[in-house]
Structures are given as structure tokens and as C-alpha cells.
C-alpha atoms as one frame of an Amber mdcrd trajectory, in Angstrom:
protein
  98.952 172.400  55.594  95.695 170.490  55.701  95.411 167.951  52.872  91.901
 166.538  52.702  93.191 163.714  50.511  93.870 161.767  53.726  91.316 163.397
  56.010  88.585 160.755  56.217  90.640 157.931  57.659  93.898 156.702  59.061
  96.885 156.039  56.831  96.119 152.333  57.130  92.680 152.948  55.669  94.330
 154.732  52.772  96.448 151.683  51.956  93.457 149.326  52.271  91.637 151.434
  49.709  94.438 151.299  47.131  92.671 148.865  44.738  89.585 151.081  44.648
  91.708 154.207  44.213  93.475 152.603  41.258  90.123 152.121  39.504  89.211
 155.723  40.345  92.419 156.950  38.694  91.974 154.731  35.629  88.347 155.743
  35.105  89.187 159.427  35.579  92.209 159.573  33.260  91.178 157.109  30.530
  88.008 155.943  28.755  88.492 152.303  29.816  85.655 150.545  31.587  86.469
 149.686  35.180  84.799 147.545  37.839  82.033 149.356  39.662  83.505 151.261
  42.572  82.193 153.682  45.155  83.394 157.246  44.746  84.042 159.167  47.945
  84.872 162.810  48.461  88.612 163.353  48.091  89.190 160.218  46.021  90.629
 162.184  43.092  93.404 163.547  45.303  94.078 160.179  46.936  94.066 158.341
  43.591  96.816 160.666  42.319  99.242 158.101  43.701  98.471 156.122  40.538
  98.492 159.005  38.048 102.089 158.473  36.819 101.462 154.723  36.612  98.406
 155.355  34.418 100.665 157.655  32.386 103.088 154.750  31.911 100.208 152.598
  30.663  99.243 155.292  28.156 102.860 155.722  27.074 103.338 152.004  26.433
 100.154 151.898  24.334 101.301 154.963  22.373 104.667 153.392  21.663 103.034
 150.122  20.638 100.875 151.937  18.099 103.822 153.979  16.815 106.229 151.072
  16.387 103.528 148.808  14.955 102.637 151.276  12.221 106.276 152.162  11.552
 106.948 148.562  10.536 104.320 148.666   7.802 105.093 152.007   6.183 108.167
 154.014   5.217 106.152 157.212   5.696 107.156 158.560   9.112 104.318 161.108
   9.202 101.496 158.549   9.311 102.607 156.721  12.500 103.111 160.094  14.209
  99.642 161.297  13.195  97.879 158.097  14.257  99.788 158.028  17.555  98.658
 161.562  18.393  95.052 160.614  17.561  95.251 157.472  19.727  96.823 159.558
  22.509  93.872 161.934  22.309  91.384 159.040  22.483  93.182 157.458  25.456
  92.738 160.683  27.421  89.259 161.521  26.022  90.648 164.921  25.032  90.226
 165.935  28.679  93.587 167.657  28.988  93.400 169.253  25.531  90.132 170.886
  26.544  91.876 172.388  29.565  94.764 173.582  27.404  92.378 175.328  24.989
  90.416 176.994  27.790  93.576 178.229  29.486  94.891 179.642  26.178  91.611
 181.515  25.671  91.625 182.807  29.234  95.251 183.897  29.288  95.390 185.712
  25.968  91.860 186.988  25.356  91.814 189.601  28.123  93.769 191.039  31.047
  90.755 191.285  33.352  90.865 188.514  35.966  87.093 188.163  36.319  86.657
 187.931  32.547  89.404 185.342  32.389  87.550 183.188  34.887  84.312 183.554
  32.930  86.104 182.411  29.788  87.135 179.213  31.564  83.447 178.466  32.178
  82.514 179.120  28.550  82.165 175.886  26.567  82.814 177.667  23.261  86.255
 177.455  21.671  87.839 180.853  21.098  90.507 181.988  18.657  93.397 181.605
  21.080  92.133 178.210  22.216  91.922 176.973  18.628  95.409 178.310  17.873
  96.758 176.714  21.034  95.272 173.339  20.095  96.660 173.557  16.576 100.208
 174.367  17.649 100.188 171.795  20.456  99.052 168.944  18.199 101.479 169.944
  15.444 104.268 170.111  18.013 103.501 166.589  19.249 103.405 165.236  15.706
 106.737 166.876  14.843 108.490 165.583  17.953 107.130 162.039  17.500 107.844
 161.921  13.736 110.844 159.679  13.094 111.332 158.933  16.787 113.943 156.226
  17.376 114.149 156.027  21.176 111.183 154.473  22.991 111.785 156.390  26.209
 110.462 159.777  25.095 107.098 158.430  23.951 106.714 156.082  26.903 107.793
 158.514  29.614 106.175 161.753  28.427 102.710 160.777  29.802 104.424 159.733
  33.053 106.130 163.110  33.367 102.881 164.898  32.482 100.895 163.168  35.206
 103.662 163.610  37.753 103.406 167.331  37.012  99.658 167.050  37.673 100.493
 165.596  41.097 102.874 168.504  41.703 100.203 171.038  40.739  97.669 169.333
  43.009 100.084 169.347  45.936 101.378 172.920  45.761  98.635 175.064  44.202
  95.173 176.140  45.333  91.885 176.634  43.457  90.368 180.051  42.927  87.097
 180.732  44.710  83.882 180.136  42.760  80.260 179.329  43.543  80.030 176.080
  41.578  82.635 173.621  42.793  84.269 171.183  40.388  86.772 168.343  40.458
  89.560 170.910  40.561  88.515 171.845  44.103  88.794 168.182  45.124  92.322
 167.974  43.730  94.115 171.305  44.010  95.774 171.729  47.401  94.493 168.301
  48.488  97.221 166.022  47.103  99.646 164.975  49.860 103.133 166.264  48.893
 104.684 162.881  49.729 103.026 161.429  46.616 104.969 163.837  44.435 108.128
 163.109  46.428 107.588 159.364  46.032 107.361 159.591  42.244 110.341 161.920
  42.093 112.424 159.282  43.907 111.113 156.539  41.604 111.988 158.521  38.480
 115.428 159.559  39.747 116.154 155.938  40.668 115.032 154.731  37.247 117.148
 157.265  35.364 120.189 156.430  37.517 119.655 152.697  36.962 119.359 153.133
  33.213 122.099 155.762  32.995 119.683 158.196  31.302 121.203 161.411  32.588
 119.849 163.498  29.722 116.287 162.298  30.382 116.799 163.145  34.053 117.894
 166.630  33.023 114.893 166.971  30.686 112.517 165.896  33.459 113.927 168.413
  35.931 113.635 171.212  33.363 110.025 170.215  32.689 109.179 170.244  36.412
 110.693 173.710  36.841 108.996 175.186  33.771 105.664 173.572  34.682 105.867
 175.007  38.191 106.556 178.466  36.736 103.618 177.966  34.361 101.464 177.159
  37.381 102.598 180.343  39.108 101.769 182.345  35.985  98.268 180.855  35.857
  97.846 181.444  39.585  98.725 185.099  39.148  96.502 185.491  36.066  93.409
 183.754  37.462  93.883 184.235  41.195  94.194 180.468  41.628  93.815 177.368
  39.488  91.005 175.070  38.372  90.616 171.744  36.582  91.479 173.317  33.222
  94.831 174.423  34.625  95.642 170.838  35.619  94.913 169.596  32.092  96.917
 172.432  30.552  99.876 171.615  32.801  99.801 167.969  31.713  99.764 168.920
  28.023 102.556 171.456  28.469 104.737 168.996  30.406 104.288 166.215  27.841
 105.103 168.546  24.954 108.131 170.049  26.695 109.516 166.618  27.528 109.148
 165.459  23.925 110.710 168.659  22.607 113.687 168.709  24.985 114.269 165.020
  24.371 114.544 165.605  20.611 117.205 168.299  20.945
């Protein structure tokens, strides 16, 4: 399996470029200003090493907003609503856009070519709007009245680890105009996903969080099956599919954790 994520240099060069790759990941996944850095072909795949770490950063900020507001109001709905809005801002709505496009493509037609055309369409369709509505309501409901910090902190970590999994084990569908999806899908070295799996398993074992370990494994399995469904429906994946997978994984983790 040829992974272009490490193609333009030795492994040592990869490690020397880690600081630059961190800024690539941060600038790609969040709206925060970063030091000027040179972007090179394949950097998105290589920078995926930091995706779960960026997810942890987002999760900590989300929890800070949620707990801060919860101390000033007895209304549990308001902190949940504001947290979801802040979450959206921290990701620039990038993954929500992918979720909406995938919902439109999957449910609007059964024709594969038409489904792909829908993904290119910038207009929001009925199924995309419905998908956005239910996803945001779901997140608000699962965050509302949350007592444990782990679900809110770890859900973005799990979501971006799923993105690494999708990038390592799925391929893009063929199209004339290439996008960032082509630089990511099938280009992420599988060891990055394995590394974060070991880190998460070690953390759950250290903390004795067996239920969260179970929830994470269920999310990985369901997200992989979701990827296979999208692959079958579209003949491959694209950048929208990565965003949709992140949103699905985050929502599943929150939901399972609140059982």
C-alpha cells in the first residue's frame, strides 16, 4: 500500500517537520491564526498525527465554556446551546458542511453519478437541512445537564481519530477537479491510527474508564461501517465524507456515553 503521506522524504525528515505539521493541522481544523508555514503536497495526511490532539484542545475549550456558563445559570439548556455554537465556531462549520452534503447525496437519489454531483452543489437541500437540524439537536440534548467532563472533552478526540481511520483505510472516488480529500484519503499512514488507538486504550486503562473504552470501540466500528456505506453509495469518498464521519463519531460517542 503506497501512502504518499511519507513519500517525499525519509522518516527522519517527517519527524523534523513535526512543528510545521502541527501548525498545518491547527490551521486546517480550527480558525486560529498560526505562524506562517509552507504548505507542501501531502501535508494534510502527514499532519493527521496531530488531529486527535487538536480534538483534545477543542474538547477542553468546549468543557471550559460549558462549566463556566453552568456556574452562572440554573438553566441547563443555555450552556448546552452556547457550547454547541462555540463548537461550531471552533471548527468553522467545516465538518457540518460535509455532514449536510453527505445527507443530501445519500437520501436524495439512488443514482451514483447524481449523488456525486450533489456533493459538488453548494446549495443546501432538504435532507441536508434535516440532517443538520437533527445533528445539532442531538448534540444539545446529550450535552444538556452533563456531569462528567470526559464525554465533552473526548468526543472531539474520538471524532478526529475516526478521521485518521477514514484517511488510512478508504480511497477517494475519481473526479476531474482534485480537492483536499484526494490528499488525505488513502494517504494517511495506518501507524498513525494505531498510535492513537494505543494512546486511548492506555488512557482508559489508566483511568479505569472501561465504559468509555467500550463506547469508543463501538464508535470506531460504526464509523467504519458508515464509511463502507458511503464508499458503496458514492464509489469512494471525498472531503465531505471525512467531515460527516467526524460529526457522526462525535455524536455517537456523546449519545452512547449518556446511556
